[in-house]
C-alpha angles and dihedrals in degrees: 000000000000117000093246092057091047092051092050087049091052094055093041090052091052092050096048092050094047095053090058101043131090124191121233124215089233096055111168086215122066125200116250118285106278096230130096133169105185105072095064102004086248127100107255139153113276088228089059098047112121092216140063105271134177125187127203110196133196088256090054090052093051094043091053096052083205117173095217143004093265092073093057101037093054088057090067127096114256094010121119122186130198122185124184098224129315136344114325094021119122112293126196127197120206115192115199090343095301124132121281089250092055093078119089108219120199129183110198091336096314120113105235106178114123116269087215101053103014092228132100123239097235091174090070098056113096119216089222091070095052126097101169141350127207117199115196113188119204133033121326098171091121091059105031107018125219126029102026100106092123095027145268131289115193122194119204112203122228114283109165113120089207113116122244145162133193129183116191130190128175152116124352087030093293119181122170135168127186133174147156147180137183152163136250129192136167093279106008136061132181134178133180123194129182137174148181126204130183127177124179088202133182136266107299093210138043127210090282089063120107092230101026116173118165102230135109116272112206140186133220125182143163126196140187130192130186126181132172143173134194135182113212095181093247094057142333131258127213126192131183136176127182119184122186128183116178140167121201126187121208133175106300094354155055135219129205112201127184129177134178121191121181134168137180118195134186120196125186141129137249089204140348091277098039121067129171143190130204117194131185120187139178129196123187116183127183128181125179118179128186114200091181094243096049136006132218129201121194126177132176135178128194125191111199129195125171134172115197131181133191118199122187108211122215089245090062100261128126123225119199120187137155151124133270124196128178132168117200131191128193137180143174115207112267093348115070141353117187142158139188139174137219134202122193131186117196138179131174134178126210126189137167118210107186104286093354123087121191128186127180125181140173139179139189121200129188120195126190093223107039107018134232129345126183121203130181141175140191124198136175140182133197126193118207118183123345097295111033130079126177121200135182137176144180125193150142135233143170146202120219113218112261124245094258092053089052103041116015112120089214124216115314090335093309124114094014129167128254124223089197096062119133123221121264113252136198145180123207140188129190141183119193134185124193130186129188131186131180096227105017100051132234132302132188134184126188128185120189146169127199127186113199120193137186091024109181119245133169092241104118131097107321087003092295117173111264139162107255116115127095122191138185123209120193126169152154123220123195122184133172131183129186130178121187136156098337094323129111123196125183126170130170140174129194124195118185143166116205112184135186099220093208098052102022089229126130115258114261127272095004115114121221089229142020136165146168144190126204125188122185135177123198117199126219092258091052099260118134144194125195145170133210129200118187127177130183129191125228121287140192124255137187116294096034091290120157114207119207121241119253143192133218129204114197136177131212129184144161132193119198102205090171132012091258101032131064139171115220130197132194125182116185127195094001093179091054093234112193114217143137117245086195130003110280094014131109127233125218111262127214107327139174134206132192125193134186112205131190115197111159096179 
């Protein structure tokens, strides 16, 4: 069946189910917690956010029984995922059709993308360490500065002190163990979580691949997370640490990746209407790769500091302002070793006027390598009736060139960096419509357009990096959610047009359409059974290749045979669809995973 017909079927199924369903007051399922912090850097109700936001909770993660983050992220509007092979292989996240380095990634408030590549290694992050994910679609440059042309994804690490343990076994010689424990007192809390994951894997590439070698490419990783909180009476302290150590095999090579992310935060108030937070963070990334005939060794560090204030005015408005500073260092063994620093000043004002909601924000960044950049945004919302809300926004964003694009000597003088590169810049406009009904669920629609200029391409003399490319990103996102009498239905469709303005071609590896539908039922004892149906349209790839669309049918289930013990099952690609996630790379076939979990509280 063609992707367009599959998308139509997804939406039709959602409508048919919703027209026959009635919500009950004693729903077993509850909607996601109605609080977010990422869109404006202030705690606000999700229903009042003037941006397109999705939230993945710990409950969502456990319900999915997913083996890695890819399975959850691709079930989000406007998010496209490309993985070059199996677990542990390079994974790229495209938000609203923008490039993979146009997404600002935060872990517990600390920016974590590599200073060398500008992208985050999503394949390295284990689900067992995640408490919550907030996905903000659309530019946030006026709030966060560089990298948020497509949006922001913030990961909050696991913080519950409740003990747990989970053992998983399954296809491709998969074995995984995760566990945690903690302590909670009147004014203190501590949690420690650790895990081990080993996958025998399959050949990352097929005969179309440039380095095809028919062996199993596996993945092995260990992780440790520590999170603490203490209330001193005059303020509260928060500490987090996430340490990852992973080894990934690929055709004719192996990579060792290590990352350390730490943060220390203090929250207090000058008065009843003036709160502030001070956050310090540190990120250390190291990537060593052996290609058999040569090796590479990259390392980057970033020191973060931020001071943020929220002031409630006497007229009912909220003023947020502060300062961000980070210093990043990057080096490649025996070739280059560079550093730079960035200082940003930001402010935003938020005010409700009866049914009207207004937010204005601006930010000035000064970078020691590429100079100053100003970004701004205005957003508004209007509520009419009890169920409808209309939102609109217009704003700018930018991405500073990463250290490799600026300073890499290239390979034999080819594909070299360029210290004179200018930042990539964008302007975006969005209109959103949200509808919520007590018995018929919630529906949201968003239409947007983003124009990006001065995109960096290796198209200069000897393929040196230069600013040359322009792109236009347009899209429509639809999402529907319904909970009733122990059932939960979620359906979504994304339609987008990503165009390279110089060639007129669609940007690579981003489909024009995608959609999904999930249907879950939770039984009275807490057991559950669910189905996922995901469909992706065709997309362009390197060399003028056009990849076919594909669809995936997945199963997820859990059986609570005692209050503390449960057996979980995940079946992926049950129809054994054969497709290429990227040209020359293999997909995972039909696979099954069984987990035994102990959660006494």
